[in-house]
N, C-alpha and C positions, 0 to 999 in steps of 0.2 A: 882770918877775918880782916877785912880792910880797915886801915887806921882812919880813913876818911869816911865820915858819916854825914849824910844830908837828911835832916828832919823836915819833911814837907809833904806835899801832895803833888803827884805827877801831873795833874791837870792844870795847876796854877802856873802862870807865866813866870812868876818869880822863882819858883822851884826849877822850872825848865831852864831858866837862864843859867843857873848854877850847874845843872846836869849837862847842858850843852858844853860848858867850859871844861868840865871834867872829861867829857867824851873827846873834845878836841885835843886834850892833853893825854889821852890814852891812859887815864888813871883809874885804878880800881877804887871802887867806893861802895858803900852800902846806903841804899835809900830806905830810911825808916819812915814808914807811912804815918802821917798825922791826919786823922780823920776829921775833916773840917765840919762835916754835917753833924757830927757829935760834939762839936765845940772843943775838941782836944787841944786846939791851939790857944784856948783861953783858960786852960787849967794847968796845974802842975802834973807831970814834971816839965811840960813844954815851957811854961813861963820862966823857969829857971834858966832856960837856954835863950829865950827872947822875951824880956819883960813886957814888950809891946803886943805880944800875942799874935804875931804875924809870921807866916812861913816864908822862907825856910830859915832853919837854924843849921849851923855847920860845925863840925868838929874835925880837926886834923891832929890826932894825938891829944895833947893837953890843951891845944889852942881851941877856943870856942868863939865863934863869930855869928853875927846875924846881919841882915840887910844884903840882899842878893848882889847888888852891884859892888859892894865892898868885898864880898866873898869872891866874886869873879876876879877882881883886881889882885887879891891875895894869891889866888891860884895861878894867875898869869905870871906874877912875879916869882912866887915861890918855886914854881915848876917851869921856869922860863925855857930851859934847855930840853924839855920833854914835850913830845908831840908838836902840835902847831904853835908857832910863836904868835901870840895874840896881842903883842905890843908892837910899837913902831920898829921897823927893820933895823934902824940905827938906834941902838939902845942908849947911846950917849948924847943923842940929839934932844935936848930939852924942849926945843920948839915943837918937835914932832909929838912929844908927850903932851904938850899943851894943846895941840890941835886935836889929838885923840880925846883929851879930857873935855874939850868944848863939845865934841860930838856926843860924848856920854851924857853931858849935862843937857844938851838939846833933846836927846832921846828921853831922858828921865822927866824933864819938865815941860817939853813942848809936844813931843810925839806921843809918849805913852799915855798921858791922861786922856786924850781924845781916843786913841786906838783901843785902850782898855775899856772905855765906856761903850764903844761900838761893839766890841766882842761880847760884853755883858748883855747889851740890848738885843743883839741879833743871834746870839748863840746860847749863852748860859741861862738867860731868862727862859728859853724854851725848855731847857733841862729841868728847871724848877717849876715848870707849868705856869709861867708868868707871860704876860703879853708885852711885846715890843712896843716901846713908845716911839712912834715915827717922828715926832717933833724933836725928840732928843737925838735920834739918828741923824736927822738933817742938820741940826746944830753942830754936832760933833764931826760930821763929815766935812762941814765947811771949815772947821778948825784944822782938821787933819790935812785937808787940801792945801792950805796955806803952808804948812810944814813941808809937804811933799813938793811944792813948787820950789822951795828953798833947796831941797834935796836934788831936784831935777837940775837946777843950775850948778850945784856942786858936782854932780856926777857927770856933767859935761866936761869938767876939768880933770877929774880923777876917777879911777875904777871903783874905788870904795870911798866911804864917807870921810875917812881920816887920811886918805892918800892912795898909794898904789898897792897896798897890801891889806889883807883882811885883818881886822883888829877887834878888840872888845866893843868898839863903837858899833860895828856892824852886828856882831853877835847879839848884843843886847836887844836888838830889834826883832830877832827871829821868832821867838815864841808867840808873840801877839800877831805878827804877820801871818804865821802859819794858820792861826784861827781865822783871821780876816779874809784869807784867800778862799774860805768856804762860805763867805757871805756876799751880799750885793756890794759891799764896800770894796771888793776886789777891783772894781772899775777904777778907783782912785789910783791904783798902782799901774794897771794895764794901759791907761790912757796917757801915761807919761813914759815915753820910750826909755830914757836912761834909768828911771826908777824901776821900770819893768825888768830891764836887763839885770839890774842890781838885785832885785828880789829873787829872780830866777837863779842867779849865781849863789846867793847866800843860803837859799832854802834847799838847793840840791846837794849841798855838802853832805858827806857821809854821816857826820855827827848830827846834822839836822834831820836827816832821814831816819836815823836810829831813834831819836827822840819821838818822832811821829809814830813809830812802831810801838 
């Protein structure tokens, strides 16, 4: 039995963020399903793993963690020499770490809020039999467009958001982008040439394709 366990739901972008990292690292793990529609994440025993009642939670032996982006950073450092290096190529270059960290903060606080709302409105609401709010879609697309304009400028200088190599900064974007590519919001990516190339590059990675399957 794998010593690494992920307690979450495979449809959530936060759980997928962790699973992608484990796939990139070629690590064995067990995904323990937490049934969100039944509210399992708001009850024990899940609350003993994450007192905020949000997926995923994570165990690696005796270590217990929650918050997906903290988990991915742990995996990237703990298993640095296994699978894909998800950290800056020069591990001793503190400046490169800082640039990657900026990218992760931008993803978490600028990109993801708008992108996740768009996925909810255009995809997940349909699953729950709810109606898309077109006004919300327009508002959030305007916010996301501003972020992608910044990305377009950045990607004219570098292949990836944190430099010339694929890092956690890029990986953290993948789950919600995979969902948005199946919605009208896809146009925000395709109409920006460098962003479009970057999206194609990161979503065609074997780990990304495996998560889709």
